[in-house]
N, C-alpha and C positions, 0 to 999 in steps of 0.2 A: 504494500500500500504506500509506504514511504517513497519507494522507487517511482511510482506513478506520479505522486505529487511533485517529486523532484524533476521529472521529465516535463511535466506541465509547466512548472516554474521556469525552467530553462527555456522552453519554447516561447512562453509569454515574454520573458526578458529579452530574448533574441529578436522577437518580432517588434517590440517597442524600441529597442536600441537602434534599429535601422529605419524606423518609420520617419516619414517626412514631418518636420516640425509644424508645417502648416502653410498657410497662404494669407495674403491680404487682398481683400476685394473691396472695390469702391466704384460707385457709378453715380451719375447725376447729370444735371444740365450744365452746359458750359458755353462760353462765347470765346472763341479763339481769335487772336489778332496777329497781324503781321508785326513783328517786333525784332529789334536788335537785342543783343544780350544785355545792354544797359537800360533798355526800356522796361524796367521792373514792373511798372503799373499796368503794362499791357500783357504780361506773361501770366497765363493761367497756371496756378501753383497748387499742388496737393502735398501735404505733409502727412505721411503714413507711418505708423509704427506698431509693432507688436513686440513680444519678448525677444525675438531673434534679430530683427533688422529695423532700421529707420530709413525711410526713403523720401527724399525731397524730389518730387516729380514736377517738371516745369515744361509747359507746352506753348509753342508759338509757331508762327509761319515766317518764312524768310526765303527770298530768292537767293539761290546759290551763286556766289560771285564767280565761281569757276565755270559752271555750266549754263548759268542763266535760267535754270529751271526752278520752279517754286517747290518748296518742301515743307512738310510738317515736321518739326523737331520736338522730340519728347525725351530729352536727356535727363535721366535721374541721377541723383547723387545718393549712394547707398552706403550706410554704415552698418557693420556687423556688430550686434550687441550680444551675441550668443557665447562668444569665446571659443566657438568651434568653427572649423572650415565648413563652408556652406556652398551649395550650388543654388543659383536662383534663375528663374525664368520670368522675365518682365514682359507683360503683354498689355497693350492698350488698343482699344477700338473706338472709333468715332463715327457718329451717326447724324443724318440730317433729321429734319422735323418729322418726316414720314417713317423714320426708323430704318432707313436704308443705310447700309455701310458706306461711309465716305472714305475712310482710310484706316489703316491699322499699322502698328509697329510692334516689334518684339525683339528681344535680345536675351541671351543667356550669358551667365558669367559664373566664375568661381570666386567666392569671397574668402580671403584669408581670415583667420580668427581675429586679427587686429585691424581689418580693413576700415578705413575712415573716408567717407565721402568719395567712394569709388564712382567714377563717371562712366556710364555706358554711352560713349560718344557716337556710336553708330545707330542709336535708336531714333531713326528718322525714315521718312518715306517721301517720295515725290508724287505730286498730284497737281491737277490744274487749280489755279488760285480760285476760280469760280466754284469749284467743289469744296475747297477749304472754307470759303465764305459761308457755305450752307451748314457747316457743322454746328449742332446744337446740344449734343449730349455725348457722353463717354462711358465706357466700361473699362475698368482696369483690374488686372489680377497679377499678383506677384507670387509665384510658387517658390517655396523655400524648402530645400532638402539638405540633409546632412551629406557632406562629401565623404564617400567611403574611403577615399585616398587620404583624407585628413590633412589636406594642405594643398 
């Protein structure tokens, strides 16, 4: 009988040791603007936090100086609060008034245990400015998983 309880204990401990710590989900109305990095009042900002990470997500539109194409920029700064190596998946979708998808961005990264304000600089997408101007809501999810490589 003790052996069965020991096996069950080990299985439960193993399953919870490698389980994903969680996710952060946020959605709502928004108005996005074309803005430079210094136009703080025009940047749509979300500050999200749980026990594992803090993410400062900032969204704006801007024409690329190199290509001349318009892009939606959603670069977050992420701080690891867990003290463990983490893998994260950052996903944001944007919709027009009718609920049609206008744009989406995603990026994955590994966070070292002491990561502070890590920027996911490639979290952007290109789209026509006319479609950007129609954006009225967002859905954001950040998946947080322990890094099995621990670093």
